[in-house]
Backbone bond lengths (Angstrom), bond angles and torsions (degrees), N, CA, C in turn:
res aa  C-N    CA-C-N  psi(-1)  N-CA   C-N-CA  omega(-1)  CA-C   N-CA-C  phi
1 M - - - 1.452 - - 1.530 111.13 -
2 R 1.336 116.00 -43.83 1.454 119.84 178.31 1.525 111.62 -59.87
3 L 1.315 115.91 -41.92 1.457 121.02 -178.58 1.532 110.62 -63.47
4 A 1.309 117.42 -40.32 1.462 120.73 179.46 1.529 110.77 -64.33
5 I 1.312 117.62 -44.28 1.465 121.31 179.11 1.529 110.08 -65.21
6 L 1.327 116.87 -41.13 1.462 121.18 178.52 1.529 111.11 -61.82
7 L 1.316 117.92 -41.90 1.462 121.49 178.17 1.530 111.75 -65.08
8 I 1.315 117.16 -40.53 1.463 120.86 179.02 1.529 110.30 -65.11
9 V 1.327 117.37 -46.21 1.467 121.22 179.42 1.526 110.25 -63.37
10 F 1.324 117.43 -42.32 1.458 121.50 178.66 1.534 110.53 -62.85
11 G 1.331 117.46 -41.69 1.465 121.27 178.80 1.524 111.90 -62.78
12 I 1.318 117.09 -43.51 1.465 120.84 178.47 1.528 110.18 -64.80
13 F 1.329 116.58 -42.52 1.462 120.84 178.71 1.531 110.97 -60.75
14 M 1.313 118.07 -45.43 1.463 121.74 179.80 1.532 110.97 -64.40
15 F 1.313 117.14 -39.01 1.457 120.71 177.53 1.529 110.80 -60.68
16 L 1.322 116.60 -45.80 1.459 120.34 -179.75 1.526 111.85 -64.66
17 V 1.321 117.93 -41.81 1.465 121.35 -179.75 1.522 110.31 -65.71
18 L 1.322 118.07 -47.77 1.459 120.87 -178.07 1.525 111.66 -66.72
19 N 1.305 118.00 -36.74 1.455 121.32 178.97 1.531 110.48 -67.61
20 H 1.311 117.65 -38.27 1.465 121.54 178.96 1.526 110.92 -65.04
21 V 1.308 118.54 -41.69 1.465 122.49 179.19 1.521 110.14 -64.46
22 K 1.324 118.21 -40.74 1.465 121.78 -179.94 1.526 110.92 -63.48
23 V 1.311 118.44 -40.95 1.457 122.06 180.00 1.521 109.90 -64.60
24 E 1.335 118.54 -40.50 1.461 121.14 179.40 1.520 111.45 -65.01
25 V 1.328 118.29 -40.77 1.460 121.62 -179.85 1.522 110.25 -66.71
26 D 1.325 118.73 -42.14 1.461 121.84 178.86 1.528 111.33 -64.28
27 A 1.315 117.65 -36.40 1.459 120.96 -178.26 1.523 111.81 -71.41
28 Q 1.324 118.45 -25.47 1.456 121.36 -177.72 1.520 112.43 -77.70
29 Y 1.327 119.55 -22.89 1.458 121.02 -176.38 1.522 110.22 -81.47
30 I 1.312 116.08 114.80 1.461 122.27 173.80 1.521 105.78 -125.31
31 P 1.327 118.38 119.09 1.464 118.96 -177.33 1.525 111.35 -64.49
32 P 1.338 116.54 145.63 1.467 119.05 179.58 1.526 111.07 -70.85
33 C 1.309 115.75 158.72 1.464 121.47 177.95 1.525 108.35 -76.54
34 R 1.332 116.84 136.50 1.466 121.74 -173.78 1.524 109.36 -120.84
35 Y 1.346 115.64 133.67 1.459 122.17 176.78 1.523 108.47 -125.71
36 F 1.345 116.82 141.31 1.469 121.20 -179.51 1.522 109.07 -132.93
37 K 1.335 115.05 140.92 1.467 121.06 175.65 1.524 107.62 -145.32
38 G 1.330 117.17 132.48 1.457 122.02 177.19 1.520 110.94 -109.61
39 K 1.332 116.27 140.25 1.466 121.55 179.94 1.516 109.29 -142.90
40 T 1.342 115.98 165.81 1.459 119.94 175.65 1.523 108.98 -85.83
41 G 1.324 115.79 151.20 1.463 121.69 -178.51 1.517 110.36 122.00
42 R 1.306 116.86 -160.89 1.465 122.80 179.47 1.525 109.31 -127.58
43 C 1.325 115.96 158.25 1.464 121.06 178.84 1.525 112.18 -65.20
44 G 1.318 116.48 -46.84 1.458 119.52 -176.12 1.524 110.99 84.30
45 P 1.330 116.50 179.59 1.463 119.98 -175.39 1.530 113.65 -69.36
46 D 1.320 118.00 -27.96 1.463 120.99 -179.49 1.526 109.65 -118.58
47 G 1.340 115.20 56.89 1.459 121.25 -174.95 1.513 114.19 -63.74
48 S 1.331 117.48 -34.55 1.462 120.13 -179.08 1.524 111.12 -62.85
49 K 1.320 116.10 -44.45 1.466 120.60 179.32 1.528 110.58 -66.78
50 K 1.336 115.88 -38.53 1.470 120.95 177.93 1.527 110.00 -59.88
51 C 1.325 116.17 -45.98 1.464 120.42 179.68 1.526 111.20 -64.65
52 E 1.312 116.17 -42.19 1.465 119.34 -179.35 1.529 110.97 -61.12
53 N 1.324 117.14 -42.08 1.468 120.56 179.12 1.525 111.86 -67.55
54 E 1.337 117.71 -36.97 1.466 120.70 -179.31 1.522 112.60 -73.94
55 M 1.319 117.00 -28.91 1.461 120.17 -177.95 1.529 112.28 -82.70
56 K 1.310 117.69 -17.90 1.463 119.95 179.00 1.518 109.61 -65.16
57 S 1.306 115.01 139.16 1.462 120.74 178.43 1.523 108.40 -112.83
58 P 1.320 117.41 133.65 1.469 118.60 179.37 1.528 113.02 -67.30
59 R 1.325 117.39 -17.59 1.467 120.90 -178.29 1.521 113.23 -83.98
60 T 1.334 117.36 -20.24 1.462 120.15 -178.45 1.521 109.74 -123.51
61 S 1.303 114.96 164.05 1.465 120.35 177.18 1.527 109.56 -103.86
62 Q 1.315 116.82 37.72 1.464 122.87 -177.43 1.527 110.48 -66.47
63 T 1.318 116.31 127.34 1.461 120.81 174.05 1.517 107.85 -116.48
64 F 1.311 115.92 145.91 1.454 120.96 -176.42 1.520 110.18 -107.34
65 A 1.325 115.09 137.64 1.458 120.26 176.50 1.524 109.80 -75.00
66 R 1.332 116.74 -34.12 1.467 120.88 -178.33 1.518 109.53 -159.71
67 C 1.335 116.23 142.28 1.465 122.35 173.51 1.524 108.88 -129.44
68 D 1.326 116.18 140.36 1.460 122.41 177.61 1.521 108.79 -122.74
69 C 1.334 116.07 140.39 1.458 121.91 177.39 1.526 108.12 -116.32
70 Q 1.326 116.54 132.37 1.457 120.95 -179.08 1.525 108.85 -133.95
71 N 1.350 115.96 127.11 1.464 120.74 176.84 1.526 109.18 -71.84
72 I 1.331 116.61 130.88 1.467 122.25 -178.96 1.526 108.79 -137.83
73 Q 1.323 116.45 170.47 1.463 122.66 174.96 1.526 108.12 -103.51
74 I 1.337 116.08 125.78 1.463 121.52 176.87 1.519 107.09 -119.13
75 S 1.318 117.66 109.75 1.472 123.13 -179.40 1.524 111.63 50.11
76 R 1.315 116.24 50.41 1.472 124.41 179.08 1.523 113.53 63.50
77 Q 1.301 117.90 19.14 1.460 122.32 175.40 1.527 108.41 -118.50
78 D 1.329 115.00 153.54 1.457 118.48 175.58 1.520 109.35 -67.21
79 G 1.280 114.78 137.31 1.457 120.06 178.27 1.515 109.66 -149.83
80 Y 1.293 115.45 176.48 1.458 120.10 175.85 1.517 108.85 -143.46
81 G 1.303 113.94 153.14 1.451 120.60 178.92 1.511 109.88 -118.30
82 C 1.306 116.01 130.33 1.462 121.95 177.40 1.524 108.46 -102.32
83 T 1.308 116.08 125.30 1.453 122.17 174.18 1.518 107.17 -120.21
84 C 1.322 116.55 118.55 1.460 121.14 -179.17 1.525 109.72 -121.26
85 F 1.318 115.29 143.03 1.458 122.62 179.55 1.522 108.48 -117.27
86 T 1.324 116.21 135.83 1.458 120.74 179.99 1.514 110.25 -112.38
87 K 1.298 113.99 165.39 1.455 119.87 170.42 1.522 106.90 -85.87
88 L 1.310 116.23 159.87 1.457 120.23 -179.12 1.514 110.02 -71.97
89 P 1.295 121.87 151.93 1.456 128.25 -0.42 1.525 111.88 -80.77
90 C 1.314 115.64 154.06 1.465 121.34 -175.51 1.518 112.75 -69.20
91 N 1.298 118.40 -29.25 1.461 120.57 -173.84 1.524 113.32 -86.80
92 G 1.358 118.10 6.53 1.468 120.58 -176.26 1.424 110.90 -76.06
């Protein structure tokens, strides 16, 4: 009888501990802010830097954690798409 009660209490305790850890991990994930801009032309060898310079605005002090450049077709013309991710807050 003691063993059965001990197993039940241990099971409930483990459930509470594991559930608490899962909630903390879910609360920590906040997706980064994403910005996209498409233009005509090609990315070139240093496309990430090109995108970062084009996405900067003189009115804000926005800094990007990462920028990606991808060559795409825009209305049958060569183009590229800049996707930049910022650190929070998004409105900075």
